[in-house]
PDB file of N, CA, C and O in Angstrom, chain B, residues numbered from 101:
ATOM      1  N   MET B 101       0.839  -1.182   0.000  1.00  0.00           N
ATOM      2  CA  MET B 101       0.000   0.000   0.000  1.00  0.00           C
ATOM      3  C   MET B 101       0.887   1.250   0.000  1.00  0.00           C
ATOM      4  O   MET B 101       1.936   1.280   0.644  1.00  0.00           O
ATOM      5  N   THR B 102       0.454   2.268  -0.725  1.00  0.00           N
ATOM      6  CA  THR B 102       1.195   3.518  -0.834  1.00  0.00           C
ATOM      7  C   THR B 102       1.011   4.335   0.442  1.00  0.00           C
ATOM      8  O   THR B 102      -0.107   4.515   0.925  1.00  0.00           O
ATOM      9  N   GLU B 103       2.112   4.820   0.973  1.00  0.00           N
ATOM     10  CA  GLU B 103       2.082   5.598   2.204  1.00  0.00           C
ATOM     11  C   GLU B 103       1.773   7.058   1.899  1.00  0.00           C
ATOM     12  O   GLU B 103       2.312   7.620   0.946  1.00  0.00           O
ATOM     13  N   MET B 104       0.901   7.681   2.709  1.00  0.00           N
ATOM     14  CA  MET B 104       0.592   9.095   2.561  1.00  0.00           C
ATOM     15  C   MET B 104       1.457   9.886   3.536  1.00  0.00           C
ATOM     16  O   MET B 104       1.558   9.543   4.714  1.00  0.00           O
ATOM     17  N   VAL B 105       2.079  10.951   3.027  1.00  0.00           N
ATOM     18  CA  VAL B 105       2.985  11.775   3.827  1.00  0.00           C
ATOM     19  C   VAL B 105       2.530  13.217   3.707  1.00  0.00           C
ATOM     20  O   VAL B 105       2.297  13.706   2.601  1.00  0.00           O
ATOM     21  N   ASN B 106       2.402  13.899   4.831  1.00  0.00           N
ATOM     22  CA  ASN B 106       2.021  15.300   4.823  1.00  0.00           C
ATOM     23  C   ASN B 106       3.175  16.143   4.280  1.00  0.00           C
ATOM     24  O   ASN B 106       4.332  15.735   4.378  1.00  0.00           O
ATOM     25  N   VAL B 107       2.879  17.297   3.717  1.00  0.00           N
ATOM     26  CA  VAL B 107       3.880  18.146   3.079  1.00  0.00           C
ATOM     27  C   VAL B 107       5.030  18.473   4.033  1.00  0.00           C
ATOM     28  O   VAL B 107       6.195  18.309   3.669  1.00  0.00           O
ATOM     29  N   GLN B 108       4.725  18.923   5.225  1.00  0.00           N
ATOM     30  CA  GLN B 108       5.773  19.303   6.168  1.00  0.00           C
ATOM     31  C   GLN B 108       6.664  18.116   6.506  1.00  0.00           C
ATOM     32  O   GLN B 108       7.884  18.257   6.585  1.00  0.00           O
ATOM     33  N   ASP B 109       6.064  16.951   6.705  1.00  0.00           N
ATOM     34  CA  ASP B 109       6.834  15.741   6.997  1.00  0.00           C
ATOM     35  C   ASP B 109       7.709  15.363   5.794  1.00  0.00           C
ATOM     36  O   ASP B 109       8.857  14.951   5.959  1.00  0.00           O
ATOM     37  N   ALA B 110       7.156  15.508   4.587  1.00  0.00           N
ATOM     38  CA  ALA B 110       7.922  15.194   3.372  1.00  0.00           C
ATOM     39  C   ALA B 110       9.125  16.130   3.238  1.00  0.00           C
ATOM     40  O   ALA B 110      10.211  15.692   2.858  1.00  0.00           O
ATOM     41  N   LYS B 111       8.936  17.412   3.547  1.00  0.00           N
ATOM     42  CA  LYS B 111      10.047  18.367   3.467  1.00  0.00           C
ATOM     43  C   LYS B 111      11.148  17.990   4.456  1.00  0.00           C
ATOM     44  O   LYS B 111      12.335  18.077   4.143  1.00  0.00           O
ATOM     45  N   THR B 112      10.743  17.576   5.639  1.00  0.00           N
ATOM     46  CA  THR B 112      11.704  17.230   6.683  1.00  0.00           C
ATOM     47  C   THR B 112      12.450  15.944   6.347  1.00  0.00           C
ATOM     48  O   THR B 112      13.636  15.821   6.653  1.00  0.00           O
ATOM     49  N   ARG B 113      11.776  14.992   5.726  1.00  0.00           N
ATOM     50  CA  ARG B 113      12.346  13.666   5.481  1.00  0.00           C
ATOM     51  C   ARG B 113      12.630  13.393   4.007  1.00  0.00           C
ATOM     52  O   ARG B 113      12.688  12.229   3.610  1.00  0.00           O
ATOM     53  N   MET B 114      12.809  14.426   3.181  1.00  0.00           N
ATOM     54  CA  MET B 114      12.926  14.239   1.731  1.00  0.00           C
ATOM     55  C   MET B 114      14.043  13.271   1.344  1.00  0.00           C
ATOM     56  O   MET B 114      13.829  12.416   0.484  1.00  0.00           O
ATOM     57  N   SER B 115      15.209  13.375   1.942  1.00  0.00           N
ATOM     58  CA  SER B 115      16.314  12.470   1.596  1.00  0.00           C
ATOM     59  C   SER B 115      15.943  11.022   1.879  1.00  0.00           C
ATOM     60  O   SER B 115      16.218  10.133   1.073  1.00  0.00           O
ATOM     61  N   GLU B 116      15.320  10.791   3.021  1.00  0.00           N
ATOM     62  CA  GLU B 116      14.888   9.429   3.364  1.00  0.00           C
ATOM     63  C   GLU B 116      13.831   8.929   2.385  1.00  0.00           C
ATOM     64  O   GLU B 116      13.894   7.786   1.932  1.00  0.00           O
ATOM     65  N   LEU B 117      12.864   9.778   2.058  1.00  0.00           N
ATOM     66  CA  LEU B 117      11.812   9.374   1.123  1.00  0.00           C
ATOM     67  C   LEU B 117      12.392   9.057  -0.254  1.00  0.00           C
ATOM     68  O   LEU B 117      11.990   8.084  -0.891  1.00  0.00           O
ATOM     69  N   LEU B 118      13.332   9.872  -0.710  1.00  0.00           N
ATOM     70  CA  LEU B 118      13.941   9.619  -2.018  1.00  0.00           C
ATOM     71  C   LEU B 118      14.712   8.305  -2.029  1.00  0.00           C
ATOM     72  O   LEU B 118      14.691   7.579  -3.023  1.00  0.00           O
ATOM     73  N   ALA B 119      15.384   8.001  -0.940  1.00  0.00           N
ATOM     74  CA  ALA B 119      16.099   6.720  -0.858  1.00  0.00           C
ATOM     75  C   ALA B 119      15.109   5.566  -0.940  1.00  0.00           C
ATOM     76  O   ALA B 119      15.377   4.558  -1.593  1.00  0.00           O
ATOM     77  N   ARG B 120      13.978   5.711  -0.283  1.00  0.00           N
ATOM     78  CA  ARG B 120      12.967   4.649  -0.325  1.00  0.00           C
ATOM     79  C   ARG B 120      12.323   4.554  -1.708  1.00  0.00           C
ATOM     80  O   ARG B 120      11.989   3.459  -2.162  1.00  0.00           O
ATOM     81  N   VAL B 121      12.147   5.693  -2.377  1.00  0.00           N
ATOM     82  CA  VAL B 121      11.616   5.695  -3.742  1.00  0.00           C
ATOM     83  C   VAL B 121      12.580   4.959  -4.669  1.00  0.00           C
ATOM     84  O   VAL B 121      12.149   4.203  -5.540  1.00  0.00           O
ATOM     85  N   GLU B 122      13.878   5.176  -4.488  1.00  0.00           N
ATOM     86  CA  GLU B 122      14.879   4.479  -5.308  1.00  0.00           C
ATOM     87  C   GLU B 122      14.802   2.966  -5.109  1.00  0.00           C
ATOM     88  O   GLU B 122      15.169   2.201  -6.002  1.00  0.00           O
ATOM     89  N   ARG B 123      14.330   2.538  -3.949  1.00  0.00           N
ATOM     90  CA  ARG B 123      14.177   1.105  -3.682  1.00  0.00           C
ATOM     91  C   ARG B 123      12.830   0.567  -4.167  1.00  0.00           C
ATOM     92  O   ARG B 123      12.541  -0.618  -3.996  1.00  0.00           O
ATOM     93  N   GLY B 124      11.998   1.433  -4.774  1.00  0.00           N
ATOM     94  CA  GLY B 124      10.761   0.967  -5.379  1.00  0.00           C
ATOM     95  C   GLY B 124       9.472   1.381  -4.691  1.00  0.00           C
ATOM     96  O   GLY B 124       8.392   1.018  -5.158  1.00  0.00           O
ATOM     97  N   GLU B 125       9.548   2.125  -3.601  1.00  0.00           N
ATOM     98  CA  GLU B 125       8.332   2.550  -2.910  1.00  0.00           C
ATOM     99  C   GLU B 125       7.753   3.805  -3.561  1.00  0.00           C
ATOM    100  O   GLU B 125       8.479   4.585  -4.177  1.00  0.00           O
ATOM    101  N   ASP B 126       6.443   3.992  -3.419  1.00  0.00           N
ATOM    102  CA  ASP B 126       5.743   5.189  -3.875  1.00  0.00           C
ATOM    103  C   ASP B 126       5.125   5.878  -2.669  1.00  0.00           C
ATOM    104  O   ASP B 126       4.807   5.237  -1.668  1.00  0.00           O
ATOM    105  N   PHE B 127       4.959   7.202  -2.776  1.00  0.00           N
ATOM    106  CA  PHE B 127       4.346   7.971  -1.700  1.00  0.00           C
ATOM    107  C   PHE B 127       3.340   8.938  -2.281  1.00  0.00           C
ATOM    108  O   PHE B 127       3.489   9.414  -3.406  1.00  0.00           O
ATOM    109  N   ILE B 128       2.299   9.228  -1.489  1.00  0.00           N
ATOM    110  CA  ILE B 128       1.361  10.277  -1.825  1.00  0.00           C
ATOM    111  C   ILE B 128       1.673  11.442  -0.902  1.00  0.00           C
ATOM    112  O   ILE B 128       1.726  11.283   0.318  1.00  0.00           O
ATOM    113  N   ILE B 129       1.878  12.611  -1.488  1.00  0.00           N
ATOM    114  CA  ILE B 129       2.119  13.818  -0.707  1.00  0.00           C
ATOM    115  C   ILE B 129       0.759  14.492  -0.518  1.00  0.00           C
ATOM    116  O   ILE B 129       0.029  14.729  -1.480  1.00  0.00           O
ATOM    117  N   ALA B 130       0.437  14.794   0.740  1.00  0.00           N
ATOM    118  CA  ALA B 130      -0.874  15.366   1.055  1.00  0.00           C
ATOM    119  C   ALA B 130      -0.732  16.702   1.755  1.00  0.00           C
ATOM    120  O   ALA B 130       0.237  16.951   2.472  1.00  0.00           O
ATOM    121  N   ARG B 131      -1.717  17.554   1.533  1.00  0.00           N
ATOM    122  CA  ARG B 131      -1.811  18.831   2.241  1.00  0.00           C
ATOM    123  C   ARG B 131      -3.105  18.791   3.044  1.00  0.00           C
ATOM    124  O   ARG B 131      -4.191  18.651   2.483  1.00  0.00           O
ATOM    125  N   SER B 132      -2.980  18.912   4.340  1.00  0.00           N
ATOM    126  CA  SER B 132      -4.137  18.838   5.249  1.00  0.00           C
ATOM    127  C   SER B 132      -4.908  17.533   5.048  1.00  0.00           C
ATOM    128  O   SER B 132      -6.137  17.514   5.105  1.00  0.00           O
ATOM    129  N   GLY B 133      -4.178  16.453   4.815  1.00  0.00           N
ATOM    130  CA  GLY B 133      -4.794  15.144   4.669  1.00  0.00           C
ATOM    131  C   GLY B 133      -5.397  14.858   3.308  1.00  0.00           C
ATOM    132  O   GLY B 133      -5.937  13.773   3.094  1.00  0.00           O
ATOM    133  N   LYS B 134      -5.318  15.821   2.366  1.00  0.00           N
ATOM    134  CA  LYS B 134      -5.877  15.624   1.021  1.00  0.00           C
ATOM    135  C   LYS B 134      -4.735  15.365   0.039  1.00  0.00           C
ATOM    136  O   LYS B 134      -3.798  16.159  -0.045  1.00  0.00           O
ATOM    137  N   PRO B 135      -4.805  14.268  -0.698  1.00  0.00           N
ATOM    138  CA  PRO B 135      -3.739  13.948  -1.659  1.00  0.00           C
ATOM    139  C   PRO B 135      -3.543  15.058  -2.683  1.00  0.00           C
ATOM    140  O   PRO B 135      -4.506  15.590  -3.236  1.00  0.00           O
ATOM    141  N   VAL B 136      -2.271  15.402  -2.927  1.00  0.00           N
ATOM    142  CA  VAL B 136      -1.929  16.458  -3.878  1.00  0.00           C
ATOM    143  C   VAL B 136      -1.028  15.932  -4.992  1.00  0.00           C
ATOM    144  O   VAL B 136      -1.207  16.292  -6.155  1.00  0.00           O
ATOM    145  N   ALA B 137      -0.063  15.085  -4.645  1.00  0.00           N
ATOM    146  CA  ALA B 137       0.919  14.630  -5.630  1.00  0.00           C
ATOM    147  C   ALA B 137       1.404  13.236  -5.273  1.00  0.00           C
ATOM    148  O   ALA B 137       1.215  12.754  -4.156  1.00  0.00           O
ATOM    149  N   THR B 138       2.029  12.607  -6.244  1.00  0.00           N
ATOM    150  CA  THR B 138       2.632  11.301  -6.051  1.00  0.00           C
ATOM    151  C   THR B 138       4.139  11.425  -6.194  1.00  0.00           C
ATOM    152  O   THR B 138       4.630  12.077  -7.115  1.00  0.00           O
ATOM    153  N   LEU B 139       4.865  10.802  -5.288  1.00  0.00           N
ATOM    154  CA  LEU B 139       6.323  10.756  -5.355  1.00  0.00           C
ATOM    155  C   LEU B 139       6.702   9.334  -5.725  1.00  0.00           C
ATOM    156  O   LEU B 139       6.505   8.407  -4.940  1.00  0.00           O
ATOM    157  N   ARG B 140       7.248   9.164  -6.928  1.00  0.00           N
ATOM    158  CA  ARG B 140       7.638   7.839  -7.393  1.00  0.00           C
ATOM    159  C   ARG B 140       8.845   7.956  -8.305  1.00  0.00           C
ATOM    160  O   ARG B 140       9.146   9.034  -8.818  1.00  0.00           O
ATOM    161  N   ALA B 141       9.521   6.860  -8.500  1.00  0.00           N
ATOM    162  CA  ALA B 141      10.714   6.854  -9.353  1.00  0.00           C
ATOM    163  C   ALA B 141      10.316   7.053 -10.816  1.00  0.00           C
ATOM    164  O   ALA B 141       9.239   6.641 -11.246  1.00  0.00           O
ATOM    165  N   VAL B 142      11.197   7.684 -11.556  1.00  0.00           N
ATOM    166  CA  VAL B 142      10.979   7.862 -12.988  1.00  0.00           C
ATOM    167  C   VAL B 142      11.678   6.729 -13.734  1.00  0.00           C
ATOM    168  O   VAL B 142      12.649   6.151 -13.246  1.00  0.00           O
ATOM    169  N   ASP B 143      11.173   6.428 -14.909  1.00  0.00           N
ATOM    170  CA  ASP B 143      11.829   5.437 -15.751  1.00  0.00           C
ATOM    171  C   ASP B 143      13.109   6.051 -16.304  1.00  0.00           C
ATOM    172  O   ASP B 143      13.101   7.211 -16.717  1.00  0.00           O
ATOM    173  N   PRO B 144      14.197   5.306 -16.322  1.00  0.00           N
ATOM    174  CA  PRO B 144      15.433   5.871 -16.872  1.00  0.00           C
ATOM    175  C   PRO B 144      15.259   6.186 -18.359  1.00  0.00           C
ATOM    176  O   PRO B 144      14.556   5.479 -19.080  1.00  0.00           O
ATOM    177  N   ALA B 145      15.906   7.249 -18.794  1.00  0.00           N
ATOM    178  CA  ALA B 145      15.839   7.640 -20.201  1.00  0.00           C
ATOM    179  C   ALA B 145      16.504   6.564 -21.053  1.00  0.00           C
ATOM    180  O   ALA B 145      17.535   6.016 -20.664  1.00  0.00           O
ATOM    181  N   PRO B 146      15.920   6.257 -22.212  1.00  0.00           N
ATOM    182  CA  PRO B 146      16.553   5.260 -23.084  1.00  0.00           C
ATOM    183  C   PRO B 146      17.899   5.767 -23.584  1.00  0.00           C
ATOM    184  O   PRO B 146      18.096   6.966 -23.777  1.00  0.00           O
ATOM    185  N   ARG B 147      18.804   4.849 -23.787  1.00  0.00           N
ATOM    186  CA  ARG B 147      20.131   5.200 -24.289  1.00  0.00           C
ATOM    187  C   ARG B 147      19.998   5.727 -25.715  1.00  0.00           C
ATOM    188  O   ARG B 147      19.321   5.124 -26.547  1.00  0.00           O
ATOM    189  N   ARG B 148      20.653   6.864 -25.990  1.00  0.00           N
ATOM    190  CA  ARG B 148      20.573   7.472 -27.306  1.00  0.00           C
ATOM    191  C   ARG B 148      21.789   7.083 -28.137  1.00  0.00           C
ATOM    192  O   ARG B 148      22.903   6.962 -27.627  1.00  0.00           O
ATOM    193  N   GLU B 149      21.545   6.894 -29.414  1.00  0.00           N
ATOM    194  CA  GLU B 149      22.630   6.580 -30.330  1.00  0.00           C
ATOM    195  C   GLU B 149      23.355   7.872 -30.683  1.00  0.00           C
ATOM    196  O   GLU B 149      22.721   8.889 -30.964  1.00  0.00           O
ATOM    197  N   LEU B 150      24.667   7.832 -30.667  1.00  0.00           N
ATOM    198  CA  LEU B 150      25.464   8.996 -30.980  1.00  0.00           C
ATOM    199  C   LEU B 150      25.326   9.352 -32.456  1.00  0.00           C
ATOM    200  O   LEU B 150      25.406   8.480 -33.322  1.00  0.00           O
ATOM    201  N   GLY B 151      25.122  10.616 -32.733  1.00  0.00           N
ATOM    202  CA  GLY B 151      25.060  11.073 -34.116  1.00  0.00           C
ATOM    203  C   GLY B 151      23.706  11.654 -34.460  1.00  0.00           C
ATOM    204  O   GLY B 151      22.700  11.337 -33.826  1.00  0.00           O
ATOM    205  N   PHE B 152      23.692  12.495 -35.457  1.00  0.00           N
ATOM    206  CA  PHE B 152      22.448  13.144 -35.851  1.00  0.00           C
ATOM    207  C   PHE B 152      21.721  12.361 -36.946  1.00  0.00           C
ATOM    208  O   PHE B 152      20.531  12.580 -37.174  1.00  0.00           O
ATOM    209  N   ALA B 153      22.418  11.460 -37.616  1.00  0.00           N
ATOM    210  CA  ALA B 153      21.806  10.672 -38.670  1.00  0.00           C
ATOM    211  C   ALA B 153      22.315   9.233 -38.563  1.00  0.00           C
ATOM    212  O   ALA B 153      23.233   8.847 -39.287  1.00  0.00           O
ATOM    213  N   PRO B 154      21.730   8.442 -37.672  1.00  0.00           N
ATOM    214  CA  PRO B 154      22.226   7.075 -37.480  1.00  0.00           C
ATOM    215  C   PRO B 154      22.288   6.304 -38.799  1.00  0.00           C
ATOM    216  O   PRO B 154      21.339   6.303 -39.583  1.00  0.00           O
ATOM    217  N   GLY B 155      23.397   5.668 -39.015  1.00  0.00           N
ATOM    218  CA  GLY B 155      23.566   4.839 -40.202  1.00  0.00           C
ATOM    219  C   GLY B 155      24.075   5.588 -41.418  1.00  0.00           C
ATOM    220  O   GLY B 155      24.489   4.962 -42.393  1.00  0.00           O
ATOM    221  N   ALA B 156      24.054   6.923 -41.384  1.00  0.00           N
ATOM    222  CA  ALA B 156      24.515   7.688 -42.544  1.00  0.00           C
ATOM    223  C   ALA B 156      26.041   7.674 -42.585  1.00  0.00           C
ATOM    224  O   ALA B 156      26.705   7.787 -41.555  1.00  0.00           O
ATOM    225  N   GLU B 157      26.575   7.536 -43.778  1.00  0.00           N
ATOM    226  CA  GLU B 157      28.023   7.546 -43.973  1.00  0.00           C
ATOM    227  C   GLU B 157      28.450   8.934 -44.434  1.00  0.00           C
ATOM    228  O   GLU B 157      27.877   9.483 -45.375  1.00  0.00           O
ATOM    229  N   LEU B 158      29.453   9.497 -43.774  1.00  0.00           N
ATOM    230  CA  LEU B 158      29.981  10.794 -44.163  1.00  0.00           C
ATOM    231  C   LEU B 158      31.306  10.608 -44.881  1.00  0.00           C
ATOM    232  O   LEU B 158      32.121   9.776 -44.481  1.00  0.00           O
ATOM    233  N   PRO B 159      31.527  11.380 -45.942  1.00  0.00           N
ATOM    234  CA  PRO B 159      32.811  11.278 -46.622  1.00  0.00           C
ATOM    235  C   PRO B 159      33.919  11.837 -45.728  1.00  0.00           C
ATOM    236  O   PRO B 159      33.660  12.677 -44.865  1.00  0.00           O
ATOM    237  N   ASP B 160      35.144  11.374 -45.933  1.00  0.00           N
ATOM    238  CA  ASP B 160      36.270  11.862 -45.135  1.00  0.00           C
ATOM    239  C   ASP B 160      36.452  13.370 -45.270  1.00  0.00           C
ATOM    240  O   ASP B 160      36.933  14.022 -44.342  1.00  0.00           O
ATOM    241  N   SER B 161      36.072  13.928 -46.418  1.00  0.00           N
ATOM    242  CA  SER B 161      36.227  15.371 -46.633  1.00  0.00           C
ATOM    243  C   SER B 161      35.353  16.189 -45.686  1.00  0.00           C
ATOM    244  O   SER B 161      35.604  17.378 -45.483  1.00  0.00           O
ATOM    245  N   PHE B 162      34.336  15.566 -45.110  1.00  0.00           N
ATOM    246  CA  PHE B 162      33.453  16.257 -44.165  1.00  0.00           C
ATOM    247  C   PHE B 162      34.241  16.811 -42.981  1.00  0.00           C
ATOM    248  O   PHE B 162      33.910  17.872 -42.453  1.00  0.00           O
ATOM    249  N   TRP B 163      35.276  16.095 -42.569  1.00  0.00           N
ATOM    250  CA  TRP B 163      36.043  16.463 -41.380  1.00  0.00           C
ATOM    251  C   TRP B 163      37.220  17.393 -41.682  1.00  0.00           C
ATOM    252  O   TRP B 163      37.909  17.832 -40.761  1.00  0.00           O
ATOM    253  N   GLU B 164      37.457  17.697 -42.955  1.00  0.00           N
ATOM    254  CA  GLU B 164      38.568  18.570 -43.328  1.00  0.00           C
ATOM    255  C   GLU B 164      38.207  20.026 -43.042  1.00  0.00           C
ATOM    256  O   GLU B 164      37.037  20.399 -43.130  1.00  0.00           O
ATOM    257  N   PRO B 165      39.210  20.862 -42.698  1.00  0.00           N
ATOM    258  CA  PRO B 165      38.930  22.286 -42.441  1.00  0.00           C
ATOM    259  C   PRO B 165      38.384  22.968 -43.695  1.00  0.00           C
ATOM    260  O   PRO B 165      38.714  22.589 -44.819  1.00  0.00           O
ATOM    261  N   LEU B 166      37.551  23.972 -43.483  1.00  0.00           N
ATOM    262  CA  LEU B 166      37.019  24.736 -44.607  1.00  0.00           C
ATOM    263  C   LEU B 166      38.101  25.668 -45.138  1.00  0.00           C
ATOM    264  O   LEU B 166      38.955  26.138 -44.386  1.00  0.00           O
ATOM    265  N   ASP B 167      38.053  25.934 -46.463  1.00  0.00           N
ATOM    266  CA  ASP B 167      39.016  26.875 -47.033  1.00  0.00           C
ATOM    267  C   ASP B 167      38.554  28.296 -46.728  1.00  0.00           C
ATOM    268  O   ASP B 167      37.443  28.505 -46.240  1.00  0.00           O
ATOM    269  N   ASP B 168      39.419  29.275 -47.021  1.00  0.00           N
ATOM    270  CA  ASP B 168      39.127  30.671 -46.697  1.00  0.00           C
ATOM    271  C   ASP B 168      37.846  31.170 -47.355  1.00  0.00           C
ATOM    272  O   ASP B 168      37.099  31.939 -46.749  1.00  0.00           O
ATOM    273  N   GLU B 169      37.585  30.743 -48.584  1.00  0.00           N
ATOM    274  CA  GLU B 169      36.382  31.175 -49.297  1.00  0.00           C
ATOM    275  C   GLU B 169      35.119  30.670 -48.601  1.00  0.00           C
ATOM    276  O   GLU B 169      34.145  31.410 -48.461  1.00  0.00           O
ATOM    277  N   ALA B 170      35.137  29.416 -48.169  1.00  0.00           N
ATOM    278  CA  ALA B 170      33.984  28.851 -47.464  1.00  0.00           C
ATOM    279  C   ALA B 170      33.796  29.525 -46.108  1.00  0.00           C
ATOM    280  O   ALA B 170      32.665  29.792 -45.703  1.00  0.00           O
ATOM    281  N   LEU B 171      34.882  29.799 -45.412  1.00  0.00           N
ATOM    282  CA  LEU B 171      34.796  30.489 -44.122  1.00  0.00           C
ATOM    283  C   LEU B 171      34.222  31.881 -44.288  1.00  0.00           C
ATOM    284  O   LEU B 171      33.414  32.329 -43.473  1.00  0.00           O
ATOM    285  N   ALA B 172      34.639  32.569 -45.347  1.00  0.00           N
ATOM    286  CA  ALA B 172      34.110  33.906 -45.610  1.00  0.00           C
ATOM    287  C   ALA B 172      32.616  33.852 -45.924  1.00  0.00           C
ATOM    288  O   ALA B 172      31.861  34.733 -45.511  1.00  0.00           O
ATOM    289  N   ALA B 173      32.198  32.841 -46.638  1.00  0.00           N
ATOM    290  CA  ALA B 173      30.776  32.697 -46.969  1.00  0.00           C
ATOM    291  C   ALA B 173      29.944  32.496 -45.702  1.00  0.00           C
ATOM    292  O   ALA B 173      28.787  32.915 -45.657  1.00  0.00           O
ATOM    293  N   TRP B 174      30.502  31.875 -44.694  1.00  0.00           N
ATOM    294  CA  TRP B 174      29.789  31.644 -43.426  1.00  0.00           C
ATOM    295  C   TRP B 174      30.088  32.748 -42.416  1.00  0.00           C
ATOM    296  O   TRP B 174      29.641  32.680 -41.271  1.00  0.00           O
ATOM    297  N   SER B 175      30.835  33.755 -42.832  1.00  0.00           N
ATOM    298  CA  SER B 175      31.224  34.886 -41.964  1.00  0.00           C
ATOM    299  C   SER B 175      31.962  34.401 -40.720  1.00  0.00           C
ATOM    300  O   SER B 175      31.711  34.882 -39.615  1.00  0.00           O
ATOM    301  N   LEU B 176      32.862  33.460 -40.902  1.00  0.00           N
ATOM    302  CA  LEU B 176      33.639  32.929 -39.772  1.00  0.00           C
ATOM    303  C   LEU B 176      35.036  33.449 -39.847  1.00  0.00           C
ATOM    304  O   LEU B 176      35.862  33.127 -38.993  1.00  0.00           O
TER     305      LEU B 176
END
């Protein structure tokens, strides 16, 4: 069963509550005995693949420095 915790108690014991949430517990935060919010663990973000275009092949020239004309065109 989910434990209900009053706001003031939650503020005082936040570190303890977060440790318990990390172990899988959920809490209801209440104000004057009325439920307001739920404190629960979030799902970890999925691992992202490095790169802006997965699977795309870039030519080696992509990594070469730009010449002066190209730099001037980009105002660099």
